[in-house]
C-alpha positions in Angstrom: 0.0 0.0 0.0 0.9 3.6 -0.3 2.1 5.5 2.8 0.3 8.6 3.7 2.6 11.6 3.6 2.2 14.1 6.5 1.7 17.6 5.0 3.5 20.6 6.6 1.0 23.4 7.0 1.3 27.1 7.8 -0.3 27.8 11.2 0.6 31.5 12.1 3.0 34.3 11.7 3.8 36.2 14.9 5.4 39.6 15.5 4.4 39.6 19.2 4.0 37.0 21.9 0.2 37.3 21.9 0.1 36.3 18.2 1.9 33.0 18.8 -0.3 29.8 18.5 -1.1 28.0 21.7 1.4 25.5 23.0 0.7 21.8 22.5 3.1 20.0 20.2 6.9 19.9 20.7 8.6 22.8 18.8 11.7 22.9 16.8 13.0 26.3 15.9 15.4 27.2 13.1 17.6 30.2 13.7 20.8 31.6 12.3 22.3 34.4 10.2 20.3 36.0 7.3 20.5 34.2 4.0 22.0 30.9 5.2 19.1 28.8 4.0 16.9 28.2 7.1 13.7 28.2 5.1 15.1 25.9 2.5 16.4 23.5 5.2 12.9 23.3 6.7 11.5 22.4 3.3 14.3 19.7 2.8 13.9 18.2 6.3 10.1 18.0 6.0 10.0 17.0 2.3 7.8 20.0 1.6 7.7 23.2 -0.4 5.4 25.0 2.0 8.0 27.4 3.5 8.8 30.3 1.3 12.5 30.9 0.6 14.3 33.7 -1.1 17.8 34.6 -2.3 17.3 38.1 -0.8 18.4 38.3 2.9 15.9 39.4 5.5 12.7 38.2 3.9 11.6 36.3 7.0 10.5 39.1 9.3 8.3 37.3 11.9 8.2 34.0 13.7 6.5 31.6 11.2 4.9 28.5 12.7 4.3 25.4 10.6 2.8 22.1 11.8 3.4 18.5 10.9 0.0 17.1 12.0 -0.1 15.5 15.4 3.7 15.4 15.5 5.7 18.6 15.6 5.5 22.4 15.3 8.4 23.9 13.2 9.2 27.6 13.7 11.1 29.6 11.0 12.8 32.5 12.8 14.1 35.7 11.3 17.8 35.8 10.5 20.2 38.1 12.1 23.0 40.1 10.6 22.9 41.4 7.0 19.4 42.1 5.7 17.4 44.4 3.4 14.7 44.6 6.0 13.4 47.9 7.5 15.3 48.1 10.8 12.2 49.7 12.5 10.3 46.5 11.8 12.9 44.1 13.2 
């Protein structure tokens, strides 16, 4: 038979603590310098194309929460260091 593939789904984007989804599942966060491939790594590890990635540094500007159903919450964090982002929004 064919194995069912769990699908990574976007849950929430949070700029503030009160915007974060409720706790429940274990969380794994990906953090690091800008433009090192955090979003691409999440897609590779989860066999997904759900997480948007870019060649332009600083595109992730909030905490982005994704869920592997009934298993895990994956969080893509903004990078630090070089970025084209507006410093007042960081």
